[in-house]
C-alpha positions as CSV (number, residue, x, y, z in Angstrom):
1,M,0.0,0.0,0.0
2,S,1.0,3.6,-0.4
3,D,3.1,5.1,2.4
4,L,0.5,7.9,2.4
5,S,-1.9,5.5,4.0
6,I,0.4,3.3,6.2
7,S,3.6,4.8,7.6
8,S,4.8,1.6,9.4
9,S,3.9,-1.8,10.5
10,N,1.9,0.0,13.2
11,E,-0.4,1.1,10.5
12,V,-0.8,4.7,11.7
13,F,-3.2,6.6,9.3
14,F,-1.9,9.8,7.9
15,D,-4.2,12.9,8.5
16,P,-3.6,15.5,5.8
17,G,-5.5,18.1,7.9
18,L,-2.8,17.9,10.6
19,S,-0.2,19.0,8.0
20,I,-2.3,21.9,7.0
21,V,-2.7,23.1,10.6
22,E,1.1,22.9,11.1
23,D,1.8,24.8,7.9
24,Y,-0.7,27.5,8.9
25,S,0.8,27.9,12.3
26,K,4.2,28.4,10.7
27,I,2.8,30.9,8.3
28,E,1.2,32.8,11.2
29,E,4.4,32.8,13.2
30,V,6.3,34.2,10.2
31,T,3.6,36.8,9.6
32,Q,3.9,37.9,13.2
33,K,7.6,38.2,13.0
34,I,7.3,40.2,9.8
35,Q,4.7,42.5,11.4
36,S,7.1,43.0,14.4
37,I,10.0,43.8,12.2
38,W,7.8,46.2,10.2
39,A,6.6,47.9,13.4
40,Q,10.2,48.5,14.4
41,I,11.0,49.9,11.0
42,Y,7.9,52.1,11.2
43,D,8.8,53.4,14.6
44,A,12.4,54.0,13.5
45,T,11.6,55.8,10.3
46,I,8.0,56.7,9.4
47,G,6.9,57.1,13.1
48,N,9.8,59.4,13.7
49,L,9.1,61.2,10.5
50,I,5.5,61.9,11.6
51,K,6.8,63.2,14.9
52,I,9.2,65.5,13.1
53,V,6.4,66.7,10.8
54,H,4.2,67.4,13.9
55,I,7.0,69.3,15.6
56,V,7.7,71.4,12.5
57,R,4.0,72.1,12.0
58,N,3.7,73.2,15.6
59,A,6.8,75.4,15.3
60,I,5.5,77.1,12.1
61,G,2.1,77.5,13.8
62,S,3.6,79.2,16.8
63,V,5.5,81.7,14.7
64,I,2.4,82.6,12.7
65,R,0.3,82.8,15.9
66,D,2.7,85.1,17.7
67,A,3.3,87.3,14.7
68,F,-0.3,87.8,13.4
69,F,-2.7,86.6,16.1
70,F,-1.1,87.1,19.5
71,P,1.7,89.7,19.2
72,L,1.2,90.8,22.8
73,K,2.2,87.3,23.8
74,S,5.3,87.2,21.6
75,A,8.9,88.5,22.1
76,I,7.9,91.9,20.7
77,I,6.2,92.6,24.0
78,N,9.6,92.8,25.6
79,K,10.7,95.7,23.4
80,Q,10.8,99.0,25.4
81,W,8.8,101.1,23.0
82,V,6.0,98.5,23.1
83,Q,6.0,98.4,26.9
84,E,5.8,102.2,27.1
85,R,2.9,102.3,24.6
86,L,1.0,99.7,26.5
87,K,1.6,101.5,29.8
88,I,0.1,104.7,28.4
89,E,-3.0,102.8,27.3
90,E,-3.4,101.0,30.6
91,N,-3.0,104.2,32.6
92,Y,-5.7,105.9,30.4
93,C,-8.0,102.9,30.9
94,R,-7.5,102.9,34.6
95,D,-7.9,106.7,34.9
96,F,-11.2,106.5,33.0
97,W,-12.8,105.1,36.2
98,D,-10.9,107.1,38.7
99,P,-13.2,109.9,40.1
100,T,-10.1,111.9,41.1
101,K,-8.9,112.1,37.5
102,P,-10.1,114.7,35.0
103,L,-13.0,113.8,32.6
104,D,-12.1,113.3,29.0
105,P,-14.2,115.8,26.9
106,N,-13.9,113.6,23.9
107,L,-15.9,110.8,25.6
108,N,-19.6,111.2,25.7
109,L,-21.3,110.9,29.1
110,H,-18.0,110.2,30.8
111,A,-19.2,111.6,34.1
112,Q,-22.5,109.7,34.0
113,I,-20.7,106.5,33.3
114,R,-18.6,106.9,36.4
115,E,-21.7,107.7,38.3
116,K,-24.0,104.9,37.1
117,F,-21.5,102.0,36.8
118,I,-19.4,100.1,39.3
119,P,-15.7,100.2,38.6
120,P,-14.7,97.1,36.6
121,E,-14.2,93.7,38.2
122,D,-11.9,91.1,36.6
123,R,-13.1,87.5,36.9
124,I,-11.1,84.4,36.1
125,F,-13.0,81.5,34.5
126,P,-11.7,77.9,34.0
127,I,-12.1,76.3,30.5
128,Q,-11.5,72.7,29.7
129,L,-10.0,72.1,26.3
130,K,-10.8,69.2,24.1
131,D,-7.6,67.3,25.2
132,G,-8.8,67.6,28.9
133,K,-6.4,70.3,29.8
134,T,-7.8,73.1,32.0
135,V,-6.9,76.7,31.2
136,E,-8.1,80.1,32.4
137,I,-9.4,83.3,30.8
138,T,-9.8,86.6,32.7
139,C,-12.8,88.6,31.6
140,R,-13.7,92.2,32.7
141,I,-17.2,92.8,34.1
142,I,-18.6,96.3,34.1
143,Q,-21.9,96.5,35.8
144,T,-24.5,99.2,36.7
145,K,-24.9,100.2,40.3
146,Q,-28.5,99.5,39.8
147,S,-29.3,95.9,40.3
148,G,-32.3,93.6,39.7
149,D,-33.5,90.2,38.9
150,H,-32.7,90.4,35.2
151,F,-29.7,92.1,33.6
152,Y,-29.1,93.3,30.0
153,N,-25.9,91.3,29.2
154,F,-23.6,92.7,26.6
155,A,-20.3,90.9,25.5
156,A,-17.5,92.5,23.6
157,V,-14.6,90.7,21.8
158,P,-12.0,93.4,20.9
159,G,-9.2,93.3,18.3
160,L,-5.5,92.4,18.0
161,F,-3.8,94.6,20.6
162,A,-6.6,95.0,23.1
163,T,-6.6,93.5,26.5
164,I,-9.2,93.9,29.3
165,S,-6.9,96.4,31.0
166,N,-5.7,98.6,28.1
167,D,-8.9,99.2,26.1
168,I,-11.9,101.3,27.2
169,G,-12.3,103.0,23.8
170,S,-14.1,100.1,22.2
171,T,-16.5,99.6,25.2
172,H,-17.2,103.2,26.1
173,P,-19.6,103.9,23.1
174,Y,-21.9,101.1,24.2
175,L,-21.9,102.2,27.9
176,A,-22.9,105.7,26.7
177,A,-25.5,104.2,24.3
178,Y,-27.0,102.3,27.2
179,L,-27.3,105.4,29.3
180,N,-28.9,107.3,26.4
181,A,-31.4,104.5,26.0
182,Y,-32.0,104.6,29.8
183,K,-32.9,108.3,29.6
184,E,-35.4,107.8,26.9
185,A,-37.2,104.7,28.1
186,E,-39.6,104.4,31.0
187,S,-37.9,101.4,32.4
188,L,-34.8,99.4,31.4
189,P,-33.1,96.5,33.1
190,P,-29.7,97.0,34.8
191,A,-26.8,96.3,32.6
192,R,-23.7,94.2,32.6
193,F,-20.9,94.6,30.0
194,M,-18.4,91.8,29.7
195,V,-15.1,92.1,27.8
196,I,-13.5,88.9,26.5
197,S,-10.0,89.2,25.1
198,E,-7.9,86.1,24.3
199,N,-4.9,88.1,25.1
200,N,-6.0,87.5,28.7
201,L,-5.7,83.7,28.5
202,N,-3.1,82.0,30.6
203,F,-1.8,80.0,27.6
204,K,-1.4,80.4,23.9
205,P,-3.9,78.4,21.7
206,A,-2.1,75.9,19.4
207,T,-4.4,76.5,16.4
208,L,-7.2,78.9,15.3
209,D,-9.7,76.1,16.0
210,E,-8.5,76.0,19.6
211,A,-8.8,79.8,19.9
212,G,-12.4,79.6,18.5
213,F,-13.2,76.8,20.9
214,V,-12.0,78.9,23.8
215,L,-14.3,81.7,22.8
216,L,-17.2,79.3,22.4
217,E,-16.7,77.8,25.9
218,T,-16.3,81.2,27.4
219,L,-19.7,82.3,26.1
220,K,-21.2,79.1,27.5
221,I,-19.6,79.8,30.9
222,L,-20.7,83.5,30.9
223,K,-24.3,82.5,30.0
224,G,-24.3,79.9,32.9
225,E,-22.9,82.5,35.3
226,F,-24.9,85.6,34.3
227,G,-27.8,84.3,32.2
228,E,-28.8,85.0,28.6
229,I,-26.4,87.3,26.7
230,D,-28.4,89.8,24.7
231,Q,-25.7,91.3,22.5
232,L,-22.2,90.3,21.3
233,V,-20.0,92.6,19.3
234,A,-16.7,91.4,17.9
235,H,-14.2,93.7,16.2
236,S,-11.4,93.0,13.7
237,L,-9.4,89.9,14.9
238,G,-12.3,89.3,17.3
239,T,-14.5,88.5,14.3
240,V,-12.0,85.8,13.2
241,F,-12.3,84.0,16.6
242,L,-16.1,84.5,16.7
243,A,-16.6,83.1,13.2
244,N,-14.6,80.1,14.1
245,A,-16.7,79.6,17.3
246,L,-19.8,79.9,15.1
247,K,-18.5,77.1,12.9
248,Q,-17.9,74.8,15.9
249,A,-21.3,75.5,17.6
250,D,-23.3,72.4,18.2
251,D,-26.3,74.3,19.6
252,P,-27.1,78.0,18.8
253,K,-28.8,78.5,22.2
254,F,-25.3,79.1,23.7
255,F,-24.9,82.2,21.5
256,P,-26.2,85.7,22.3
257,N,-29.6,86.8,20.9
258,H,-27.9,89.4,18.7
259,I,-24.4,89.2,17.1
260,C,-22.4,91.9,15.3
261,L,-19.2,91.4,13.4
262,D,-17.4,94.7,13.0
263,R,-14.7,95.4,10.4
264,G,-13.4,91.8,10.0
265,P,-11.8,90.0,7.0
266,T,-13.5,87.7,4.6
267,S,-10.8,85.1,5.0
268,I,-7.2,84.7,6.0
269,W,-6.3,84.0,2.4
270,E,-7.8,87.3,1.1
271,A,-6.1,89.2,4.0
272,S,-2.7,87.5,3.3
273,K,-2.7,88.7,-0.3
274,Q,-2.4,92.3,0.9
275,Y,0.9,91.8,2.7
276,L,4.3,92.5,1.2
277,L,3.0,93.2,-2.3
278,G,1.3,89.9,-2.6
279,L,4.1,87.8,-1.0
280,G,1.8,87.3,1.9
281,R,0.5,84.3,-0.1
282,L,3.6,82.5,1.0
283,I,2.8,83.5,4.6
284,Y,-0.7,82.0,4.1
285,L,0.8,78.6,3.1
286,L,2.8,78.7,6.4
287,A,-0.4,79.7,8.3
288,K,-2.3,76.9,6.7
289,C,0.4,74.4,7.6
290,G,0.4,75.6,11.2
291,G,-3.4,75.6,11.6
292,W,-4.0,79.3,11.5
293,T,-6.3,79.9,8.5
294,S,-10.0,80.2,8.1
295,D,-12.7,81.4,5.8
296,I,-14.6,83.9,8.0
297,E,-17.3,84.7,5.4
298,Q,-18.0,81.0,4.8
299,D,-18.1,80.2,8.5
300,V,-20.8,82.9,9.0
301,I,-22.8,81.7,6.0
302,G,-22.4,78.1,7.1
303,F,-23.8,79.0,10.5
304,C,-26.8,80.7,8.9
305,Q,-27.5,77.7,6.7
306,K,-27.0,75.2,9.5
307,W,-29.5,76.7,12.0
308,E,-33.0,77.8,11.4
309,N,-33.4,79.4,14.9
310,K,-30.3,81.5,15.3
311,P,-29.3,84.9,16.6
312,S,-29.8,88.0,14.5
313,L,-26.6,88.8,12.6
314,L,-25.3,92.2,11.8
315,I,-22.1,92.9,9.8
316,T,-20.6,96.4,9.9
317,G,-17.6,97.9,8.1
318,V,-16.0,100.7,6.2
319,I,-15.2,101.0,2.5
320,Q,-11.8,102.5,3.2
321,D,-10.5,99.8,5.5
322,H,-6.7,99.9,5.4
323,Q,-6.4,96.6,7.4
324,F,-8.8,94.5,5.3
325,Y,-9.5,96.3,2.0
326,G,-11.1,95.2,-1.2
327,S,-11.8,91.5,-1.4
328,A,-10.6,91.0,2.1
329,N,-13.3,93.3,3.6
330,L,-16.0,91.2,5.2
331,C,-18.8,93.8,4.8
332,L,-18.2,93.7,1.0
333,G,-18.2,89.9,0.8
334,E,-20.3,88.6,-2.1
335,K,-21.8,85.7,-0.1
336,I,-22.6,88.1,2.7
337,K,-24.4,90.5,0.4
338,K,-26.6,87.6,-1.0
339,N,-27.7,86.3,2.4
340,K,-31.0,87.7,3.5
341,D,-30.5,86.6,7.1
342,I,-27.7,89.1,7.6
343,E,-28.0,92.8,8.0
344,V,-25.0,94.7,6.4
345,L,-24.1,98.3,7.2
346,V,-21.2,99.9,5.2
347,F,-19.9,103.3,6.2
348,N,-17.7,105.8,4.3
349,P,-16.9,108.8,6.5
350,P,-15.4,111.7,4.5
351,R,-11.6,112.0,4.6
352,Q,-11.8,115.6,5.6
353,L,-13.1,114.5,9.0
354,V,-10.9,111.5,9.6
355,H,-8.0,110.0,7.5
356,D,-9.0,106.9,5.7
357,Q,-6.2,104.9,7.3
358,A,-7.9,105.5,10.7
359,H,-11.2,104.0,9.6
360,H,-10.5,100.5,10.7
361,S,-9.8,101.5,14.3
362,L,-12.2,104.5,14.5
363,K,-14.4,104.6,17.6
364,V,-17.7,103.0,16.6
365,D,-19.8,105.9,17.9
366,F,-18.4,108.0,15.0
367,F,-20.6,106.0,12.6
368,H,-23.9,107.7,11.7
369,P,-26.5,107.1,9.0
370,L,-25.1,110.1,7.2
371,Y,-22.0,108.0,6.3
372,L,-23.8,104.9,5.1
373,I,-23.3,104.1,1.4
374,V,-26.8,102.5,1.3
375,D,-29.7,103.6,3.4
376,S,-30.8,101.2,6.1
377,G,-33.8,101.0,8.4
378,F,-31.5,99.6,11.1
379,M,-30.5,103.1,12.2
380,K,-32.6,106.1,13.1
381,P,-31.5,109.4,11.5
382,L,-29.9,110.9,14.5
383,E,-28.4,107.9,16.3
384,N,-25.0,106.5,16.1
385,L,-24.2,102.8,15.5
386,P,-23.8,101.7,19.2
387,E,-27.2,103.4,20.0
388,A,-28.8,101.5,17.2
389,I,-27.3,98.2,18.3
390,I,-28.3,98.8,21.9
391,R,-31.8,99.7,20.8
392,H,-32.3,96.5,18.9
393,S,-31.0,94.3,21.6
394,L,-32.0,96.0,24.8
395,P,-35.4,94.9,26.1
396,V,-37.8,97.3,27.8
397,V,-39.1,95.6,30.9
398,E,-41.5,96.4,33.7
399,K,-40.1,98.3,36.5
400,Q,-37.8,96.3,38.8
401,E,-37.1,96.9,42.4
402,I,-33.8,98.8,42.8
403,A,-31.4,96.9,45.0
């Protein structure tokens, strides 16, 4: 008989399945060894390469962040002339509230603001990032001496060089507008103005998405602490952070009832083209690599399309914006113009009153209907922009007991 059937005189039957199992075990063992060798090669080459790419990306991102988004947190802050300039602004901001200091005749209702509002209080709020790390942001709270059960809550997100301690110029017009509304109405709620500047974080965001997330979480915390936020105004770089927060929103109820984006860019790409005779496009590539680019206009449009029940949206700007001009000017964005959910106000003050290079940083109470390029029902003939914004968002309530 064949030796495939009988291997010896003991007549042991040969099982072909046993050979297959042994062969499979050997193949599996070899496969595991190959996988182990490949894993070692991966860790030694590709794995390290990924780590290197990650390190390079973070390094590029930190340079772009410090230069264009957080210059006050960069090495430039150590320069003497910068320190001196900041000191002047901080002293002015502090003296604004000091009753022993002279009133500024250029500031409307300065005396009444000192009289009606409590000097600012700075509050620290913890924020948990997506990676579980807890950071802190310090916000400035300016509140009326009058108290009550329900406050009118106003939040401001200022621009590039603003902190809660060096900028009263962007907040003052709204304080004055509130007092003007208070004089005209029979009864208004007490008011609370909150200033949110990411320059007052105790860390530097790694990406623009992280900066937007911080603002989103801050708004949630402020709402939980103080109740519904009636109005939010973001200016310049603040609009970039706000638009990113809008993009990340998973529920519009955390946002204020009314939102204004003032003098922001359409996108980082369009803004970059204006630097260094167009060479800013190269900077944009670095910004994109480092996680610091966004399409502000599309983020706003996307928010409008995503949510049926959403805050009212107002975009304001100037034709002659030296910071974001032409295609980089958010108030001139083609998508913005076509969206019926967004109110757009574009101003063009005459140059004989104020130089066009000052329009981007001009105090917002300078903007009157007289300077609009297109008439709008949003503003009354004799009111300035802050007064119109306050009027649209400030509820008239029944008389509250004064605490």
